[in-house]
N, CA, C and O of each residue as an XYZ file, in Angstrom:
488
protein
N       7.966    -20.335      0.190
C       7.876    -18.576      0.324
C       6.924    -17.315     -0.512
O       6.568    -17.158     -1.679
N       6.802    -16.799      0.347
C       5.770    -15.408     -0.597
C       6.222    -13.956     -0.377
O       5.973    -13.109      0.482
N       7.164    -14.003     -1.747
C       7.646    -12.079     -1.093
C       7.281    -11.258     -1.948
O       6.952    -11.541     -3.100
N       7.310    -10.023     -1.390
C       5.676     -8.655     -1.639
C       7.571     -7.812     -1.910
O       8.654     -7.589     -1.368
N       6.675     -7.646     -3.305
C       8.342     -6.363     -3.130
C       6.897     -4.890     -3.745
O       5.860     -4.903     -4.408
N       7.634     -3.968     -3.085
C       7.336     -3.056     -3.187
C       8.961     -1.937     -4.626
O      10.166     -2.029     -4.859
N       7.564     -0.938     -5.164
C       8.178     -0.079     -6.239
C       7.291      1.393     -5.756
O       6.212      1.685     -5.240
N       8.606      2.121     -6.333
C       7.549      3.505     -6.869
C       7.736      4.651     -6.208
O       7.310      5.780     -6.451
N       8.560      4.163     -5.167
C       8.079      5.878     -4.705
C       9.979      6.803     -4.443
O      10.896      6.607     -5.241
N      10.100      7.631     -3.319
C      10.308      8.758     -4.082
C      10.272     10.183     -2.818
O      10.008     10.208     -1.616
N      10.772     11.495     -4.051
C       9.944     13.001     -3.181
C       9.874     13.389     -4.298
O      10.397     13.231     -5.402
N       8.684     14.251     -3.517
C       7.743     15.079     -4.776
C       7.283     16.195     -3.313
O       7.257     16.077     -2.088
N       6.994     17.194     -4.261
C       6.290     18.565     -3.767
C       5.066     18.582     -3.322
O       4.142     18.104     -3.980
N       4.853     19.315     -1.767
C       3.187     18.997     -1.815
C       2.179     19.394     -2.923
O       2.230     19.933     -4.028
N       1.195     18.849     -2.065
C       1.005     18.732     -3.134
C       0.458     17.907     -5.084
O      -0.465     17.911     -5.899
N       1.847     17.339     -4.850
C       2.791     16.720     -5.904
C       1.517     15.172     -5.664
O       0.622     15.179     -4.818
N       1.843     13.784     -6.829
C       1.526     13.488     -6.585
C       2.562     11.831     -7.090
O       3.207     11.831     -8.138
N       2.543     10.992     -6.462
C       3.288      9.541     -6.696
C       2.200      7.830     -6.384
O       1.137      7.716     -5.775
N       2.840      7.014     -6.923
C       2.198      6.279     -7.897
C       3.251      4.869     -7.076
O       4.302      4.740     -7.704
N       3.156      4.006     -6.029
C       3.227      2.885     -5.823
C       2.320      1.931     -6.392
O       1.120      2.057     -6.633
N       3.428      0.522     -6.645
C       3.559     -0.601     -7.026
C       4.109     -1.766     -5.898
O       5.001     -1.613     -5.064
N       3.303     -2.941     -6.146
C       3.960     -3.907     -5.226
C       3.211     -4.940     -6.394
O       2.311     -4.843     -7.229
N       4.015     -5.816     -5.984
C       3.488     -7.532     -7.069
C       3.791     -8.484     -5.648
O       4.355     -7.941     -4.698
N       3.303    -10.208     -5.555
C       3.057    -10.502     -4.494
C       3.197    -11.626     -4.780
O       2.242    -12.012     -5.454
N       4.368    -12.834     -4.500
C       5.283    -14.218     -5.700
C       4.120    -14.946     -5.119
O       3.736    -14.576     -4.009
N       3.453    -16.014     -5.761
C       3.216    -16.976     -5.087
C       2.066    -17.843     -5.671
O       2.029    -17.445     -6.835
N       1.391    -18.512     -5.582
C       0.288    -19.478     -6.402
C      -1.308    -19.441     -5.672
O      -1.815    -19.976     -4.686
N      -1.408    -19.238     -5.902
C      -3.145    -18.658     -5.681
C      -4.071    -19.413     -6.068
O      -4.073    -19.668     -7.273
N      -5.235    -20.064     -5.145
C      -6.489    -19.867     -6.226
C      -7.393    -18.604     -6.771
O      -7.960    -18.355     -7.835
N      -7.240    -17.928     -5.496
C      -8.043    -16.639     -5.281
C      -7.599    -15.904     -5.687
O      -8.269    -15.206     -6.448
N      -5.452    -15.392     -5.335
C      -4.901    -14.181     -5.773
C      -5.556    -13.964     -3.645
O      -6.502    -14.351     -2.960
N      -4.325    -13.146     -3.464
C      -4.281    -11.828     -2.255
C      -5.397    -11.268     -2.056
O      -6.238    -11.084     -2.935
N      -5.497    -10.968     -0.957
C      -5.824     -9.306     -0.446
C      -4.322     -8.591     -0.456
O      -3.279     -9.189     -0.720
N      -4.429     -7.241     -0.126
C      -3.506     -6.920     -0.583
C      -3.451     -5.266      0.456
O      -4.488     -4.621      0.297
N      -2.466     -4.623      1.374
C      -3.080     -3.394      1.606
C      -1.219     -2.819      1.634
O      -0.164     -3.402      1.383
N      -1.543     -1.509      2.042
C      -0.730     -0.916      1.949
C      -0.161     -0.137      3.691
O      -1.052      0.677      3.931
N       0.431     -0.107      4.364
C       0.386      0.297      5.806
C       1.465      1.346      5.281
O       2.016      1.433      4.184
N       1.605      2.269      6.674
C       2.756      3.617      6.365
C       3.204      3.724      7.731
O       2.462      3.274      8.604
N       4.384      4.290      8.075
C       5.476      4.273      9.431
C       6.378      5.637      8.849
O       7.229      5.733      7.964
N       5.876      6.447      9.615
C       6.831      7.081      9.888
C       7.735      7.513     11.107
O       7.442      7.036     12.203
N       8.820      8.383     11.013
C       9.873      7.859     12.201
C       8.837      8.161     13.455
O       8.100      9.146     13.405
N       8.824      7.357     14.457
C       8.704      7.744     16.230
C       6.958      7.851     16.109
O       6.182      8.394     16.896
N       6.641      7.069     14.725
C       5.064      6.378     14.656
C       5.100      5.148     14.736
O       6.054      4.376     14.837
N       3.955      4.974     14.686
C       3.384      3.250     15.102
C       3.039      2.910     13.236
O       2.724      3.894     12.568
N       3.092      2.069     12.802
C       2.652      1.674     11.673
C       0.791      2.054     11.471
O      -0.083      1.470     12.112
N       0.538      3.148     10.441
C      -0.427      2.639      9.734
C      -1.140      2.393      8.872
O      -0.703      2.609      7.742
N      -2.578      1.821      9.011
C      -2.866      1.751      8.222
C      -3.805      2.218      6.740
O      -4.986      2.548      6.853
N      -3.064      2.187      5.311
C      -3.417      2.864      4.676
C      -4.612      2.793      3.497
O      -5.312      3.767      3.219
N      -4.720      1.592      2.905
C      -5.680      0.794      2.012
C      -5.262     -0.234      2.117
O      -4.180     -0.478      2.651
N      -6.202     -1.257      1.518
C      -7.069     -2.092      1.568
C      -7.865     -2.879      0.185
O      -8.611     -2.050     -0.336
N      -7.924     -4.378     -0.628
C      -8.035     -4.645     -2.103
C      -8.754     -5.790     -1.653
O      -8.672     -5.914     -0.431
N      -9.101     -6.240     -1.943
C      -9.707     -7.977     -0.979
C      -8.970     -9.101     -2.917
O      -8.285     -8.874     -3.915
N      -9.425     -9.735     -2.562
C      -8.896    -10.556     -3.478
C      -9.257    -10.739     -5.246
O      -8.658    -11.451     -6.051
N     -10.080    -10.109     -5.413
C     -11.098    -10.154     -6.390
C     -11.162     -8.821     -6.454
O     -11.678     -8.610     -7.552
N     -10.977     -7.923     -6.005
C     -10.189     -6.062     -6.550
C     -11.841     -5.184     -6.343
O     -12.102     -4.091     -6.844
N     -12.915     -6.134     -5.357
C     -14.130     -6.227     -5.376
C     -14.784     -5.503     -4.096
O     -15.983     -5.247     -3.986
N     -13.834     -5.233     -3.196
C     -14.225     -4.204     -2.064
C     -12.593     -3.465     -2.579
O     -11.653     -3.573     -3.366
N     -13.170     -2.662     -1.421
C     -11.683     -1.636     -0.789
C     -12.425     -0.876      0.537
O     -13.515     -0.749      1.094
N     -10.670     -0.373      0.632
C     -10.734      0.353      2.506
C      -9.492      1.297      2.652
O      -8.362      1.012      2.254
N      -9.947      2.755      3.436
C      -9.050      3.440      3.112
C      -8.643      3.809      4.811
O      -9.412      4.083      5.732
N      -7.595      3.730      4.811
C      -7.689      4.688      6.032
C      -8.431      6.389      6.069
O      -8.623      7.163      5.131
N      -8.599      6.481      6.920
C      -9.390      7.996      7.096
C      -8.193      8.714      6.694
O      -7.974      8.543      5.494
N      -7.218      9.565      7.354
C      -6.634      9.943      7.189
C      -5.918     10.447      5.336
O      -5.434     11.562      5.144
N      -6.005      9.482      4.326
C      -5.790      9.224      3.283
C      -7.607      9.180      2.494
O      -7.573      9.523      1.313
N      -8.575      8.936      2.845
C      -9.555      8.713      2.365
C      -9.349     10.106      0.636
O      -8.347     10.703      0.242
N     -10.563     10.104      0.180
C     -10.220     10.902     -1.010
C      -9.678     11.415     -1.719
O     -10.032     12.010     -2.736
N      -8.232     11.167     -1.038
C      -6.888     11.142     -1.536
C      -6.004     10.255     -2.510
O      -5.691     10.417     -3.690
N      -5.783      9.497     -1.809
C      -5.492      8.167     -2.270
C      -6.194      7.123     -3.078
O      -7.418      7.080     -2.952
N      -5.515      6.126     -4.028
C      -6.278      5.420     -4.600
C      -5.614      3.313     -4.648
O      -4.442      2.978     -4.822
N      -6.776      2.364     -4.443
C      -5.647      1.498     -4.786
C      -6.411      0.403     -5.088
O      -7.297     -0.253     -4.540
N      -5.489      0.394     -6.663
C      -6.805     -0.507     -7.452
C      -5.778     -1.400     -7.822
O      -4.592     -1.089     -7.713
N      -6.454     -3.338     -8.588
C      -5.240     -4.555     -8.546
C      -4.584     -4.150    -10.044
O      -5.306     -3.458    -10.762
N      -3.796     -4.380    -10.350
C      -2.482     -4.152    -10.937
C      -3.301     -5.663    -12.608
O      -4.036     -6.631    -12.414
N      -2.714     -5.162    -13.952
C      -2.784     -6.533    -14.474
C      -2.542     -6.816    -14.867
O      -2.781     -6.763    -16.074
N      -1.070     -8.049    -13.809
C      -1.110     -8.831    -13.624
C      -1.510     -9.685    -12.176
O      -1.050     -8.798    -11.457
N      -1.866    -10.423    -11.461
C      -2.446    -11.250    -10.492
C      -1.634    -10.886     -9.943
O      -0.472    -10.760    -10.332
N      -2.156    -10.597     -8.744
C      -1.570    -10.421     -6.977
C      -0.558     -8.824     -7.388
O       0.264     -8.670     -6.484
N      -0.497     -8.226     -7.956
C      -0.274     -7.471     -7.831
C      -1.299     -6.137     -7.672
O      -2.465     -6.395     -7.972
N      -1.110     -5.143     -7.367
C      -1.689     -3.416     -6.563
C      -0.878     -2.198     -6.731
O       0.336     -2.024     -6.629
N      -1.636     -1.573     -6.953
C      -1.157     -0.798     -7.142
C      -1.921      0.631     -6.189
O      -3.135      0.431     -6.224
N      -1.646      1.842     -5.449
C      -1.246      2.630     -5.317
C      -1.444      3.784     -5.570
O      -0.555      4.495     -5.101
N      -2.669      4.648     -6.425
C      -2.027      6.040     -6.753
C      -2.840      7.153     -5.519
O      -3.973      7.332     -5.073
N      -1.259      7.795     -5.312
C      -1.319      8.861     -3.970
C      -2.008     10.281     -4.983
O      -2.306     10.091     -6.162
N      -2.142     11.312     -4.479
C      -2.647     12.246     -5.444
C      -2.933     13.563     -3.984
O      -3.236     13.054     -2.904
N      -2.870     14.470     -4.009
C      -2.977     15.647     -3.014
C      -1.739     15.260     -1.718
O      -1.885     15.498     -0.519
N      -1.268     15.006     -1.973
C       0.049     14.811     -1.303
C       0.512     16.045     -0.128
O       0.962     17.129     -0.499
N       0.347     15.736      1.121
C       0.918     16.639      1.719
C       2.640     15.718      2.445
O       3.066     14.563      2.434
N       3.232     17.323      3.092
C       3.591     16.404      4.153
C       3.918     15.218      5.129
O       4.727     14.293      5.198
N       2.776     15.775      5.909
C       2.365     14.949      7.109
C       1.844     12.945      6.282
O       1.110     12.102      6.798
N       2.407     12.891      5.294
C       2.223     11.706      4.084
C       4.094     10.987      4.223
O       4.332      9.779      4.205
N       4.975     11.884      4.328
C       5.969     10.847      4.171
C       5.821      9.847      5.436
O       5.224      9.925      6.510
N       6.814      8.661      4.681
C       6.754      7.779      5.456
C       7.427      6.996      5.099
O       8.177      7.313      4.176
N       7.496      5.697      5.600
C       8.043      3.998      4.677
C       6.416      3.744      4.658
O       5.592      3.714      5.573
N       6.289      3.561      3.137
C       5.273      2.564      2.452
C       5.419      0.812      2.547
O       6.269      0.197      1.904
N       4.656      0.312      3.255
C       5.006     -1.700      3.221
C       3.304     -1.317      2.637
O       2.426     -0.497      2.903
N       3.559     -2.731      1.491
C       2.654     -3.925      1.167
C       2.766     -4.588      1.473
O       3.975     -4.811      1.534
N       1.924     -5.720      2.031
C       1.375     -6.794      2.709
C       0.821     -7.475      2.010
O       0.312     -6.699      1.201
N       0.533     -8.517      1.729
C      -0.167     -9.590      1.551
C      -0.960    -11.202      1.981
O      -0.282    -11.968      2.665
N      -1.878    -11.491      1.705
C      -2.823    -12.123      2.900
C      -3.270    -13.315      2.050
O      -2.738    -13.275      0.941
N      -4.324    -14.675      2.277
C      -5.065    -15.098      1.493
C      -6.210    -14.499      2.069
O      -7.242    -14.808      1.474
N      -6.433    -13.399      3.472
C      -7.615    -12.712      3.623
C      -7.470    -11.810      4.011
O      -8.548    -11.244      3.825
N      -6.613    -10.924      4.653
C      -6.336     -9.832      4.750
C      -7.281     -9.101      5.621
O      -8.144     -9.642      6.313
N      -6.952     -7.250      5.496
C      -8.287     -6.570      6.828
C      -7.485     -5.218      6.401
O      -6.775     -5.013      5.416
N      -7.820     -4.420      7.417
C      -7.310     -3.411      7.816
C      -6.567     -2.336      8.712
O      -6.594     -1.112      8.844
N      -5.367     -4.239      9.680
C      -4.699     -4.705     10.446
C      -3.546     -5.179     10.397
O      -3.336     -6.337     10.038
N      -2.355     -4.116     10.855
C      -1.266     -4.497     10.850
C      -1.081     -6.397     10.133
O      -0.692     -6.803      9.038
N      -1.704     -7.323     11.712
C      -2.039     -7.987     12.471
C      -2.393     -9.065     11.129
O      -1.670    -10.032     10.890
N      -3.839     -8.669     10.164
C      -4.072     -9.083      9.319
C      -3.394    -10.008      8.294
O      -4.034    -10.776      7.575
N      -2.387     -9.914      8.279
C      -0.805     -9.959      7.086
C       0.118    -10.380      7.658
O       0.675     -9.989      8.684
N       0.439    -11.751      6.562
C       1.225    -12.391      6.875
C       2.700    -12.388      5.682
O       3.844    -12.842      5.658
N       1.825    -11.604      4.836
C       3.608    -10.883      4.083
C       3.685    -10.243      3.737
O       3.113    -10.272      2.647
N       4.453     -8.757      4.081
C       5.381     -8.438      3.593
C       6.290     -7.653      2.995
O       7.123     -7.413      3.868
N       6.560     -7.187      2.126
C       7.609     -6.271      1.608
C       8.497     -5.737      2.410
O       8.205     -5.878      3.598
N       9.446     -5.192      2.206
C      10.972     -4.384      2.676
C      10.160     -3.030      3.401
O      10.334     -2.557      4.524
N       9.195     -2.595      2.295
C       9.076     -0.744      2.428
C       9.796      0.322      1.055
O      10.814      0.183      0.377
N       8.900      1.202      1.070
C       9.305      2.699      0.391
C       9.016      3.480      1.042
O       8.142      3.526      1.908
N      10.354      4.830      0.392
C      10.565      5.689      0.850
C       9.481      5.961      0.391
O       8.971      5.248     -0.472
N       8.602      7.586      1.098
C       8.230      8.483     -0.037
C       8.261      9.786      0.790
O       8.015      9.833      1.995
N       8.560     10.743      0.083
C       8.930     11.443      1.278
C       8.550     13.626      0.523
O       9.316     14.332     -0.134
N       7.512     13.863      0.904
C       7.107     15.362      0.673
C       7.375     16.451      1.286
O       7.123     16.872      2.415
N       8.161     17.033     -0.004
C       8.357     18.190      0.635
C       7.266     19.818      0.716
O       6.307     20.218      0.058
N       7.908     20.265      1.662
C       6.517     21.599      2.006
C       7.344     22.601      0.795
O       6.905     23.717      0.514
């Protein structure tokens, strides 16, 4: 069973930054593709960013391009989401997901974390 655990959420003022981390357990030969999605109250789950197992390819949702950066952590199967220039529209529960292949759709991922709340105050 693969476990995915996020950390680093919290509250911040508009224009500020937050850093989310995620680790996926389990043994894989080449590591996991990992992605971040978010869901605000009353809205559908939205793609934020994803990274390939090697870390060589990254993908971003249009609303976060230029502000968020996804990267592999120092340990295998860890990922970091650096979020800058946050605005109140970024307020949501952020979910980390892992998969052997991954993608930009939430259906592309088999393993999910419980989510971490990010609140951006105006």
